[in-house]
C-alpha positions in Angstrom: -0.4 -7.2 -14.6 1.7 -5.5 -11.9 -1.1 -3.6 -10.2 1.3 -1.7 -8.0 4.4 -1.2 -10.2 6.3 1.1 -7.9 10.0 1.0 -8.7 9.3 -1.8 -11.2 11.5 -4.4 -9.4 8.9 -7.1 -9.8 8.0 -6.0 -13.3 11.6 -6.2 -14.5 11.8 -9.8 -13.2 8.5 -10.7 -14.8 9.4 -9.3 -18.2 12.6 -11.3 -18.3 10.4 -14.4 -18.0 7.6 -13.5 -20.4 9.5 -12.1 -23.4 9.5 -12.6 -26.3 5.8 -12.5 -26.9 4.5 -11.5 -23.5 3.1 -8.2 -22.4 3.2 -6.6 -19.0 0.6 -4.1 -17.8 1.9 -1.9 -15.0 -0.4 0.3 -12.9 0.3 3.0 -10.4 -1.6 6.0 -9.2 1.6 8.0 -8.7 2.7 9.8 -11.9 6.3 10.3 -10.6 6.7 6.6 -9.8 5.4 5.6 -13.3 8.1 7.9 -14.9 10.8 6.2 -12.9 9.4 2.7 -13.7 9.4 3.6 -17.4 13.1 4.5 -17.2 13.9 1.2 -15.5 12.0 -0.8 -18.0 13.5 0.8 -21.1 15.4 -2.4 -22.1 12.0 -4.1 -22.5 10.5 -1.3 -24.7 7.5 -2.6 -26.6 6.7 -5.3 -24.1 4.9 -3.3 -21.5 2.1 -0.7 -21.1 2.0 1.7 -18.1 -1.2 3.1 -16.8 -1.6 6.0 -14.3 -4.6 4.9 -12.3 -5.7 3.5 -9.0 -5.5 -0.3 -9.2 -9.0 -0.6 -7.9 -10.1 0.2 -11.4 -8.3 -2.8 -12.9 -11.2 -3.9 -15.0 -11.5 -0.4 -16.5 -7.8 -0.3 -17.2 -7.9 -3.5 -19.1 -11.0 -2.4 -21.1 -9.3 0.8 -22.0 -6.3 -0.9 -23.5 -8.3 -3.7 -25.2 -7.3 -6.6 -23.0 -10.0 -9.0 -21.8 -8.1 -11.4 -19.6 -4.6 -11.7 -18.0 -2.4 -14.6 -17.0 -1.5 -13.2 -13.6 -1.8 -10.2 -11.3 0.6 -9.2 -8.5 -0.3 -6.6 -5.8 2.6 -5.3 -3.7 0.7 -3.3 -1.2 1.7 -0.4 1.1 4.1 2.4 0.3 6.9 2.1 -2.2 10.5 2.8 -1.3 10.6 5.7 -3.8 7.7 7.4 -1.9 9.1 6.6 1.5 12.5 8.1 0.8 11.2 11.3 -0.7 10.9 13.7 2.2 8.7 16.1 0.3 6.0 13.3 0.1 5.5 13.3 3.8 5.4 9.6 4.4 8.6 9.3 6.5 8.9 9.7 10.2 12.6 10.0 10.0 12.8 12.8 7.4 10.9 16.0 8.1 8.6 17.1 5.3 5.1 18.4 4.7 2.3 16.4 6.2 1.1 15.1 2.8 1.0 11.2 2.4 -0.9 11.2 -0.9 0.0 8.4 -3.3 -1.8 10.3 -6.0 -0.7 14.0 -5.8 -3.7 15.1 -7.9 -6.1 14.3 -5.2 -7.1 17.0 -2.8 -7.1 15.3 0.6 -3.9 15.2 2.6 -2.8 14.0 6.0 -2.5 17.6 7.1 -6.2 18.0 6.4 -7.1 14.9 8.5 -4.8 15.9 11.4 -6.2 19.5 11.6 -9.8 19.0 10.7 -11.1 15.6 12.1 -12.7 15.7 15.5 -11.0 14.1 18.5 -13.3 11.1 18.3 -12.7 10.7 14.5 -8.9 10.9 15.0 -9.0 8.4 17.8 -11.2 6.0 15.8 -8.9 6.3 12.7 -5.7 5.7 14.7 -7.3 2.7 16.5 -8.9 1.1 13.5 -6.3 1.7 10.8 -3.2 1.9 13.0 -4.2 -0.6 15.7 -2.5 1.9 18.1 -3.1 1.2 21.8 -2.8 4.8 22.8 -5.1 6.2 20.2 -7.2 8.3 22.7 -4.1 10.0 24.2 -2.7 10.7 20.8 -6.0 12.1 19.4 -6.4 14.3 22.5 -2.9 15.7 22.3 -3.3 16.4 18.6 -6.4 18.4 19.2 -4.8 20.3 22.0 -1.7 21.2 20.0 -3.5 22.2 16.8 -5.5 24.8 18.8 -2.2 26.6 19.4 -0.8 26.1 16.0 -1.6 24.1 12.9 0.3 20.9 12.6 1.8 20.9 9.2 5.0 18.8 9.1 5.9 15.2 9.8 8.3 16.3 12.5 5.6 18.3 14.3 3.2 15.4 14.3 5.9 13.0 15.4 6.7 15.2 18.4 3.1 15.4 19.4 2.8 11.6 19.3 5.9 11.2 21.4 4.6 13.5 24.0 1.3 11.6 24.1 2.4 8.2 25.2 4.1 6.9 28.3 7.9 7.3 28.2 8.5 3.5 28.7 6.6 2.9 25.5 9.2 4.8 23.5 11.3 1.6 23.6 9.3 0.1 20.8 10.7 -2.3 18.2 9.2 0.1 15.8 9.1 3.9 16.1 6.2 5.0 18.4 4.7 7.1 15.6 4.6 4.3 13.1 1.1 3.2 13.7 -0.4 6.7 13.7 1.4 7.5 10.4 0.1 4.2 9.0 -3.5 5.0 10.0 -3.4 8.5 8.4 -1.7 7.2 5.2 -4.3 4.4 4.8 -7.2 6.8 5.3 -5.8 9.5 2.9 -5.4 6.9 0.2 -8.4 4.7 1.0 -6.0 1.7 0.8 -8.2 -0.9 2.3 -11.1 0.1 0.1 -8.9 -0.1 -3.0 -7.5 -3.6 -2.3 -11.0 -4.9 -1.4 -12.5 -3.7 -4.7 -9.6 -4.8 -6.8 -9.6 -8.4 -5.4 -13.4 -8.5 -5.8 -12.9 -7.7 -9.5 -9.9 -9.9 -10.1 -11.6 -13.3 -10.9 -13.4 -11.5 -13.8 -10.1 -10.6 -15.5 -8.1 -13.8 -14.8 -7.9 -16.6 -17.4 -8.4 -20.1 -16.2 -5.2 -21.2 -14.4 -4.1 -17.6 -13.9 -2.7 -16.6 -10.6 -3.0 -13.6 -8.3 -0.3 -12.9 -5.7 -0.7 -10.3 -2.9 2.1 -9.0 -0.7 0.6 -7.3 2.3 2.4 -5.5 5.2 0.0 -5.3 8.1 -2.8 -7.4 9.5 -5.6 -5.2 8.1 -4.5 -5.8 4.5 -3.7 -9.4 5.1 -7.1 -10.0 6.7 -8.9 -8.7 3.6 -6.8 -10.9 1.3 -7.3 -14.0 3.5 -11.1 -13.5 3.7 -11.5 -12.7 0.0 -9.5 -15.8 -1.0 -11.5 -17.9 1.4 -14.7 -16.5 -0.2 -13.5 -17.3 -3.7 -12.6 -20.9 -2.7 -16.0 -21.4 -1.1 -17.6 -20.2 -4.3 -15.5 -22.5 -6.4 -13.7 -19.7 -8.1 -10.2 -20.0 -6.7 -7.8 -22.6 -5.5 -5.9 -21.1 -2.6 -2.2 -21.9 -3.0 -1.0 -20.6 0.4 -2.7 -22.2 3.4 -0.6 -19.8 5.5 1.1 -16.6 4.1 4.7 -16.9 3.0 7.2 -14.7 4.9 10.8 -13.7 4.4 13.5 -16.0 5.5 16.6 -14.9 7.4 18.7 -14.3 4.3 16.1 -12.0 2.8 15.7 -10.1 6.1 19.4 -9.4 6.1 19.3 -8.1 2.5 15.9 -6.4 2.7 14.9 -5.4 6.3 11.6 -3.9 5.0 10.5 -7.5 4.2 10.2 -8.3 7.9 6.4 -7.6 7.9 5.6 -8.8 4.4 3.2 -11.6 3.9 2.5 -13.3 0.5 -0.7 -15.0 -0.4 -1.5 -16.6 -3.7 -4.6 -18.0 -5.5 -5.3 -19.7 -8.8 -8.3 -19.1 -11.0 -10.4 -22.2 -11.6 
């Protein structure tokens, strides 16, 4: 099972190794992403099933397609390159677009709703807890001030508000100064931490003995959930943790794929 199929890069590699005779189940909450994944996987027609659903319902997904157990699950968390590069999805700081950030475009809640409706305290707490942003209070205060004048409705407008909220010297970040705030809003819009927590909690029930689960996370909040869940499974005699420390990209991969710089891989095996 590829629980976050995205552009199907992982799925294509997995399918090459499990056919003939193997079946891959790909899940994504984004209908557009699934269509693109389907196109990429056409050479493997008949060896995969794609499901449009949040991966937190993985037990339900398997039940619906008549599969009781799987041999492995991969979770590649965070936002896909397809979503990031589409300006109209509102995930990118660099490309101006509507303040959206929904992975599932059928859901009602958007980042625009959060930015314009949350109280100053709620904004501050969200940016601090989910973005780990040092200047969360300043940013929340400036957002509230600016939205009184005019609704904040685009990524460029929000970025400008954030840049005016922090000390100038802090603009010399290794990452863009708005990155942490955008991350916080995206995580809250999509309930990303709740989803991975629920999915991992259910994973032992759908894994055959000897099956493995691999999780690639991109920030400390995700990685902490994975680390703690694996530790809990090990204590309960359910899992053998295969990665004492998370695996990270080497220099060669960083050159080829700069986005891998923050990626951490943890793996466990069902006992």
